[in-house]
C-alpha positions as CSV (number, residue, x, y, z in Angstrom):
1,M,-0.1,0.0,0.0
2,K,1.4,3.4,-1.1
3,P,1.9,5.6,2.0
4,T,-0.1,8.8,2.2
5,P,2.1,11.7,1.4
6,A,2.8,14.3,4.1
7,P,0.9,17.6,3.8
8,P,2.9,20.6,2.9
9,Q,4.8,22.2,5.6
10,A,5.5,26.0,6.1
11,V,8.8,27.1,7.6
12,I,8.9,30.5,9.1
13,L,12.5,32.0,9.5
14,A,12.4,34.2,12.6
15,G,16.1,34.8,13.3
16,G,17.8,38.0,13.0
17,R,17.9,41.3,14.8
18,G,16.6,43.9,12.5
19,T,19.2,46.5,13.7
20,R,17.8,49.2,11.3
21,F,14.8,49.4,13.6
22,W,16.6,50.5,16.7
23,P,15.8,51.8,19.2
24,R,12.5,49.6,19.0
25,S,14.3,46.6,18.0
26,R,16.8,45.1,20.5
27,R,18.4,41.7,21.1
28,R,15.5,40.3,22.9
29,T,12.9,42.2,20.8
30,P,13.9,41.9,17.2
31,K,11.9,43.3,14.2
32,Q,9.8,40.2,13.6
33,L,8.4,40.2,17.2
34,L,7.3,44.0,16.9
35,N,4.2,45.5,15.6
36,I,6.2,47.6,13.1
37,V,3.2,47.9,10.7
38,G,-0.2,47.2,12.1
39,Q,-1.4,46.2,15.5
40,T,0.1,42.7,15.7
41,S,3.8,41.7,15.4
42,M,5.3,40.8,11.9
43,L,5.5,37.2,13.0
44,Q,2.0,37.0,13.9
45,Q,0.9,38.7,10.6
46,T,2.9,36.0,8.8
47,L,1.2,33.3,10.6
48,A,-2.2,34.8,9.8
49,R,-1.5,34.9,6.1
50,L,-0.6,31.2,6.1
51,R,-3.5,29.8,8.3
52,P,-6.0,29.4,5.6
53,L,-3.6,27.0,3.8
54,F,-1.6,25.3,6.8
55,R,-2.9,24.0,10.0
56,P,-0.8,24.9,13.1
57,E,0.8,21.3,13.0
58,Q,2.0,22.1,9.6
59,I,4.0,25.3,10.7
60,W,7.4,25.3,11.8
61,V,9.4,28.3,13.2
62,V,13.2,28.5,13.3
63,T,14.5,31.1,15.8
64,Q,17.2,31.8,18.2
65,R,17.4,30.9,21.8
66,E,17.0,34.4,23.2
67,H,13.8,34.9,21.2
68,A,12.1,31.4,21.7
69,E,10.1,32.2,24.7
70,A,8.7,35.3,23.1
71,V,7.9,33.3,19.8
72,R,6.0,30.8,21.9
73,Q,4.0,33.5,23.7
74,Q,3.1,35.2,20.4
75,I,2.0,32.1,18.4
76,P,0.8,29.6,21.1
77,E,-1.1,27.7,18.5
78,V,2.1,26.3,17.0
79,P,3.3,23.1,18.7
80,C,6.3,23.8,20.9
81,A,8.1,20.9,19.2
82,Q,7.9,22.7,16.0
83,I,9.6,25.9,17.2
84,L,13.1,25.0,16.4
85,I,15.9,26.8,18.3
86,E,19.3,27.6,16.9
87,P,22.0,27.8,19.5
88,V,23.7,30.4,17.4
89,G,22.7,32.1,14.2
90,R,24.1,30.5,11.1
91,N,22.1,32.2,8.4
92,T,19.4,30.8,6.2
93,A,21.1,27.8,4.6
94,A,21.6,26.2,8.1
95,A,18.1,27.3,9.4
96,I,16.4,25.6,6.5
97,G,18.5,22.6,6.8
98,L,17.5,22.3,10.5
99,A,13.9,22.4,9.5
100,A,14.4,19.9,6.7
101,L,16.0,17.3,8.7
102,H,13.2,17.6,11.3
103,M,10.6,17.0,8.6
104,R,12.5,14.0,7.1
105,A,12.6,12.4,10.7
106,R,8.9,13.0,11.1
107,Y,7.4,12.4,7.6
108,G,10.1,10.7,5.4
109,D,9.6,13.7,3.2
110,A,7.4,16.9,2.7
111,V,7.1,19.9,0.5
112,M,8.4,23.0,2.3
113,A,7.4,26.6,1.9
114,V,10.2,28.7,3.3
115,L,9.1,32.2,4.4
116,P,10.7,35.2,6.2
117,A,8.9,36.3,9.4
118,D,9.3,40.1,8.9
119,H,7.8,41.1,5.5
120,V,4.7,42.8,4.5
121,I,2.4,41.2,1.9
122,A,-0.6,43.5,1.2
123,N,-2.6,41.1,-1.2
124,A,-2.8,38.0,1.0
125,G,-5.4,36.2,-1.2
126,T,-3.2,36.6,-4.4
127,F,-0.2,35.5,-2.3
128,R,-2.0,32.3,-1.2
129,K,-2.9,31.5,-4.8
130,I,0.7,31.8,-5.9
131,L,1.7,29.7,-2.8
132,R,-0.6,26.8,-4.0
133,A,1.1,26.9,-7.3
134,A,4.6,27.0,-5.9
135,L,3.8,24.0,-3.6
136,A,2.6,22.0,-6.7
137,L,5.6,22.8,-8.7
138,A,8.0,22.2,-5.8
139,A,6.6,18.6,-5.4
140,H,8.5,17.5,-8.5
141,P,11.9,15.9,-7.8
142,A,15.1,18.1,-8.0
143,T,13.0,21.4,-8.2
144,L,13.8,24.5,-6.4
145,V,11.2,27.3,-6.6
146,T,11.3,31.0,-5.6
147,L,8.9,33.9,-6.1
148,G,10.0,36.9,-8.0
149,I,8.4,40.3,-7.1
150,E,7.7,42.6,-10.0
151,P,10.1,45.6,-9.4
152,R,8.4,49.0,-8.8
153,W,11.7,51.0,-8.9
154,P,15.3,50.5,-9.7
155,E,16.3,49.3,-6.2
156,T,19.9,48.7,-5.7
157,G,19.5,47.0,-2.2
158,Y,17.7,43.9,-3.3
159,G,18.8,40.8,-5.4
160,Y,17.4,40.3,-8.8
161,I,16.2,37.0,-10.6
162,E,16.4,36.9,-14.4
163,R,13.7,34.8,-16.0
164,G,14.5,32.4,-18.8
165,E,12.2,30.3,-20.7
166,L,8.6,29.4,-19.8
167,I,8.5,26.0,-18.1
168,G,4.7,25.7,-18.0
169,R,1.6,26.5,-16.0
170,F,1.0,25.4,-12.4
171,K,-2.5,26.0,-10.9
172,G,-3.0,28.4,-13.7
173,L,0.1,30.4,-13.2
174,R,3.2,30.7,-15.4
175,A,6.5,29.3,-14.1
176,Y,9.8,30.1,-15.7
177,R,13.3,28.8,-15.6
178,V,15.7,30.9,-13.5
179,K,18.5,32.2,-15.9
180,R,20.6,33.7,-13.1
181,F,20.5,35.5,-9.8
182,V,22.1,39.0,-9.5
183,E,23.0,40.5,-6.2
184,K,22.4,44.3,-5.5
185,P,23.3,45.9,-8.8
186,P,24.5,49.5,-9.2
187,L,21.7,51.9,-10.1
188,A,22.3,52.0,-14.0
189,R,22.1,48.3,-14.0
190,A,19.0,48.2,-11.8
191,R,17.3,50.6,-14.2
192,R,18.1,48.3,-17.2
193,F,16.7,45.3,-15.2
194,M,13.5,47.3,-14.7
195,A,13.3,48.1,-18.4
196,S,13.9,44.5,-19.5
197,G,10.7,43.0,-18.1
198,R,12.6,39.9,-17.3
199,H,13.8,40.7,-14.0
200,S,12.2,40.3,-10.6
201,W,13.2,41.2,-7.0
202,N,14.3,38.2,-5.0
203,A,12.0,38.2,-1.9
204,G,13.5,35.2,-0.1
205,M,10.5,32.9,-0.4
206,F,11.4,29.4,-1.4
207,F,9.7,26.1,-2.1
208,W,11.1,22.4,-2.5
209,T,10.9,19.1,-0.8
210,A,13.0,18.4,2.3
211,T,14.8,15.6,0.4
212,T,15.5,17.8,-2.6
213,Y,16.9,20.6,-0.3
214,L,19.2,18.3,1.6
215,E,20.4,16.4,-1.6
216,Q,21.2,19.7,-3.3
217,L,22.9,21.0,-0.2
218,A,25.1,17.8,-0.3
219,R,25.9,18.6,-3.9
220,F,26.8,22.3,-3.5
221,R,27.8,22.6,0.3
222,P,29.1,19.1,1.3
223,T,30.7,20.1,4.6
224,T,27.3,21.6,5.9
225,A,25.5,18.6,4.6
226,R,27.7,16.1,6.4
227,L,27.3,18.1,9.8
228,L,23.4,18.0,9.2
229,T,23.5,14.4,8.5
230,R,25.2,13.8,11.8
231,L,22.7,16.0,13.5
232,A,19.8,14.3,11.9
233,A,20.8,11.0,13.6
234,A,20.2,12.6,17.0
235,V,16.7,14.0,16.3
236,D,14.0,12.5,18.6
237,T,16.7,11.2,20.9
238,P,17.9,12.2,24.4
239,H,21.1,13.4,22.8
240,Y,19.6,15.9,20.5
241,K,20.1,19.2,22.4
242,R,23.8,18.3,23.1
243,T,24.5,17.3,19.6
244,L,22.8,20.4,18.3
245,A,25.0,22.6,20.5
246,H,28.1,20.9,19.5
247,L,27.4,20.5,15.7
248,Y,25.4,23.7,14.8
249,P,28.2,26.4,15.5
250,Q,30.3,24.4,13.1
251,L,27.9,25.0,10.1
252,E,28.8,27.5,7.5
253,N,27.4,31.0,8.0
254,I,25.9,31.5,4.5
255,S,22.7,32.4,3.0
256,V,20.6,29.9,1.0
257,D,20.9,32.2,-2.1
258,Y,24.7,31.8,-2.1
259,A,24.9,28.2,-0.8
260,L,22.3,26.6,-3.2
261,L,20.2,28.7,-5.5
262,E,22.9,30.5,-7.5
263,P,25.1,27.5,-8.1
264,A,22.1,25.3,-8.9
265,S,20.9,27.9,-11.4
266,R,24.3,27.6,-13.3
267,T,23.9,23.6,-13.4
268,P,20.4,23.3,-14.9
269,R,20.9,19.6,-15.9
270,A,21.3,18.5,-12.3
271,V,18.3,20.5,-10.8
272,T,15.5,22.9,-12.1
273,V,15.4,26.2,-10.6
274,C,12.1,28.0,-11.2
275,V,10.6,31.4,-10.6
276,L,6.9,32.4,-10.2
277,P,6.2,36.1,-10.8
278,A,4.3,37.5,-8.0
279,R,2.3,40.8,-7.7
280,I,1.4,40.7,-4.0
281,G,2.1,44.1,-2.5
282,W,5.3,42.9,-1.0
283,S,7.9,44.9,1.0
284,D,10.7,43.7,3.2
285,V,10.1,46.7,5.4
286,G,13.9,47.1,5.6
287,S,14.0,50.6,7.5
288,W,11.9,53.2,9.1
289,A,11.8,55.0,5.7
290,A,10.2,51.8,4.3
291,V,7.5,52.0,7.1
292,Y,6.7,55.6,6.1
293,N,6.4,54.7,2.4
294,L,4.0,51.9,3.4
295,L,1.8,54.0,5.6
296,A,1.8,57.5,3.8
297,R,-1.3,57.8,1.5
298,K,0.0,60.9,-0.3
299,P,3.3,62.6,-0.8
300,G,4.5,64.7,2.1
301,E,1.9,63.3,4.5
302,N,3.1,63.2,8.2
303,I,2.7,59.8,9.9
304,S,2.4,59.8,13.8
305,L,1.5,57.0,16.2
306,E,-0.2,59.5,18.4
307,R,-2.1,62.8,17.9
308,L,0.0,65.3,15.8
309,V,0.0,69.0,15.5
310,A,2.1,70.0,12.3
311,L,2.8,73.5,11.3
312,D,4.7,73.8,8.1
313,A,5.9,70.3,8.5
314,S,5.8,67.4,5.9
315,G,7.1,63.9,5.1
316,N,7.8,63.1,8.7
317,Y,7.6,59.8,10.6
318,F,6.9,59.9,14.4
319,W,6.8,56.9,16.8
320,V,6.4,58.6,20.1
321,P,4.0,56.5,22.3
322,G,1.8,58.2,24.8
323,R,2.6,61.8,23.8
324,L,1.1,64.5,21.5
325,V,3.7,65.4,18.9
326,A,4.1,69.2,17.8
327,A,6.2,69.6,14.7
328,I,7.2,73.0,13.3
329,G,9.1,73.6,10.1
330,I,10.7,70.2,9.7
331,R,10.6,67.8,6.8
332,D,11.4,64.2,6.0
333,L,12.5,63.2,9.4
334,V,12.3,60.0,11.3
335,V,11.7,60.3,15.1
336,V,11.5,57.1,17.2
337,E,11.3,57.2,21.0
338,T,11.4,54.4,23.5
339,P,11.8,54.7,27.4
340,D,15.6,54.8,27.1
341,A,16.4,56.1,23.7
342,L,15.4,58.6,21.1
343,L,16.3,58.3,17.4
344,L,16.4,61.5,15.0
345,C,17.5,61.2,11.4
346,P,16.6,62.2,8.0
347,R,14.4,59.6,6.1
348,T,17.0,59.5,3.5
349,R,19.5,58.2,6.1
350,A,17.2,55.6,7.6
351,Q,19.4,52.8,6.1
352,D,22.2,53.9,8.4
353,V,20.4,53.3,11.7
354,G,22.2,49.9,11.9
355,R,25.4,52.0,12.1
356,V,24.2,53.2,15.5
357,V,23.9,49.6,16.8
358,E,27.5,48.9,15.5
359,E,28.7,52.1,17.4
360,L,26.9,51.1,20.6
361,Q,28.7,47.8,20.3
362,R,32.1,49.3,19.8
363,R,31.6,51.5,22.7
364,R,30.3,48.5,24.8
365,L,27.1,50.4,25.5
366,Y,25.3,47.0,25.8
367,R,22.3,48.4,27.8
368,W,20.9,50.1,24.7
369,L,21.4,46.9,22.7
């Protein structure tokens, strides 16, 4: 009798610190655990988008030890055994491998949807439609699937995906072979990518079976794969935590893009790398300026958490809890207040907020981290 295939599984990557959201984002309260946009945290919003397709027992979260308790409190419906704790951060290739080996241990194999915990997707219904198509495509052996976001401006801070030939339709949606991945191009090249109509932003959302992922990891990153194989032998044994603490720090600190997708796209005979174009109102919400752009309904609008009195002021973002804000003659600023810190910067410099965190570390001012 043929075994019943395991249902698709969703893996939410909830590591990272989000240093560009200091002073709200700290070591114990990173970006994904905050209500950066909306009333609930970004992790909770990610889970809500998935719930129509995945039951709680089909959802896994990979996070770090210092965030594990907060993750459990925010999403109590997800079984505790499926909140996988990294002893140290080792980037996305290792985090996905950790989830894949747990799925192999439980199900033998399963299709995985790998999704960041800290993105905004405005068109959730369209996203779920594309998700169904991606899962169907990823069920094929030796197939790696990613989503490509239609670029809305010539962004130099994102990676790009260049589409090749049409592979076919899945659930009514076109799927293309990936010709190549390009990391963070200069502005002139980004403009050419926009004009080509063949390039998409790489949003870091991936689909494959657990077996395909681990097999391809063995092909392209054999050292990491060997360590994960040793760790897999300890899953569901009394030695798991000790083995995890010993082996995981030895894994390569590398993103899945560099470890797997880019080299796989250059060897099409060994594996099929596909992209599904996606118009889903996506934003990685990478800075306070990105939050302003999401919330502002018209150019120059002031955005404030609390009541605002603005006189000859425009384009400002204020997060000042519990206080009326009065703004006179200022433009395009970010102002974020917490009980122990205040951030002031031009919106055009919001990408540099992470440098404040670096400076606090350099000066050993750990209480503000």
